[in-house]
Steps between C-alpha positions, in 0.01 A plus 500: 500500500638660185282786377322466167546767232191716466275460197447806280179625338150583617305248705217292354213315664573151360810356338413191294778241475443298183707217356443407136149645478335847470569720312722301259322162496132419452317238702269450795726660762586788267128567435436491872776755565372723217148499649640569847689808384218630282229460764690671784549829325516686831829321581843577360687189386859416425554198274822302541538245220751214527600294196780274383653660190372821342483331158230266632265794569509720188206725584267623771165342409283674762491881479580643843213713636553847641500381862821302438743772599815286479606211276828315544635174365779263592629233264680263731696308235588786268848608391699680763823701493793344683663751736864439597571275796592666827656392823271341758404708801623427848146405608479214252572226752206607718268545202588163350446333836145641492451375143628158604263493797206585271583222254559248775165578660327453164685181415435347843131601490539689826225721644435744215482787747875450540555519123282809478703679767821427311341630180381821667852573619648435156253689276632853573854379430395391150443860386761652265804593703401267782725235649307233304414688182489334159869564440586302812266220395658471156866567577554498875741247647255418780220402264743286295616316811143433612402380154785250480428385854131438422590307186735272691253456786170457315560457127425155366524439128539834316836632391626805687455704181127411489466570871682836475290637213174366643554669835605824332198498266283425803627768737584803285126582450462547876764772501344662196166508679654666807644764265167528314312562825700818554362645176137455612301772674402439862152352536237467768446136400698247295296239313664196340299263283741208543788385712822430303690809388203735544452361850868554577469862385201526734710355783766765439235775494328375816816490711636830374183710501317333790188542286250212457557230240200326344539181298230382258577157353268394220712190443759367742830626361718239672289217361507642147877552507549144624297370205706720264825370646398136488395533135783728391728370225748786553624353829732221398551196721876450520476151653624212290260224399612256770484776763139592427252444778156593369373527857753778567477843342811646338688733733456809280121455485494446875708817546254709298199358685659578838578851375139579407374333818726729703380811311138397560563447869666840540204666328243319714686608813515863387132522399231660710219335301502203260206449265418222257198389300392177666558282805726240337746771406481648851587161645795476260623840619481380860681180402774716349537694822244783495358599838134379492393816682620711207323296231151532355303420185328752275337312216468637148173686461273436200271775375208264428261763350770603252520148355138393545403627155737249339264218594258620233768433237522131581340264249214276605732203514846572634797262466714426805793744531816476708689830529851576620502865605859616520797625303632269230842455661695191612419543872130445417590166333264566209629201302374263768157662472506448123603137542224448759246641252623258234449205735164623633356542149549128436201439728331844459541600133284811548733645769654843438816641659548874540830670581416844635807707577779712360710348221738797486737425788668198339403497128729206425331283762155616386586397144625162623168446680300583188714267290468226761121533494493481120727194504237328718231616256353730765372786289207739534254461651655214699796715612481878505773749594324818600786713626436749777158645588317324213160617628610858436577430133272224385284218623645146504315265273308217662445223252 
């Protein structure tokens, strides 16, 4: 097997692999990571942040404590210089045969152990200067021939132009993550808090370092990305009106879903331990291919004495309250909650709805939700937007 380049820098105890969360985004997972780092002060952490474009994450919102000895970030869709094309290497035929075998195994839903073995052989070749580095992906004749072959064999309705740019936008981040891994210090343990791109980085780290990989899924990444893709208005359906079959997903959406499913499967295979919050999520992980023996639930803990004093602040008569605790972002489908409150209040006029979660991640969506509530005449106290950690700033009003 091709040897991996060696990572520089001093070793750390735990390398946290974080996609779209701490330290640049607030929210439940970000708070959890912040508490984890702050409460294990005897450990040295590296924080590896993964985001889309740098412009979407203007600032670090959580100060990094002293026990974070390394911070690195990778923006997978950022601008990139274009090096000159170069002649393909003699080994390209063998490498592309391996790539083809990997894609065929995924497309035919073969035993994932087969796909994983192909991936493990290819990962070292994806490093800069390797026989399958990013330059070969973008400009190599072998990758072009495979791409055109796959379009002819599997493509349904999209134009080749749509297919070409979708597959490029989809795959380039994987090469960037392989390159990013080489900038991280070696660690005794790698800890990803999702599958997806963070999970793929964990897969790379696990197979190169032979160190344990822990996955903690608060929400099931594959499920959330599928919801995003099904609701997305940025993925255009190129089928004509008479060609539309509402029972069949557009090919581009299906391609993206298969992509994230494959990344999740690779991560599950690479993990030594897979943790989630409750049994339904654990069953979903198993359904998506996780080894049941690796999975377990660790429920969120509630410090009851800390909050017990709040009971004394309740009025003698308390109206019924329904709360959505989560970030005000599209994946949480806050607008449906607001609409449900509007309908429920027709039979329970005294009902209150509380939205308890960060409104900073997607301010435009948060503003839309507030305007939607007002348009339905849901105003305080019937609908209250408390932002994040409201109990640390003020007490919600009951009544």
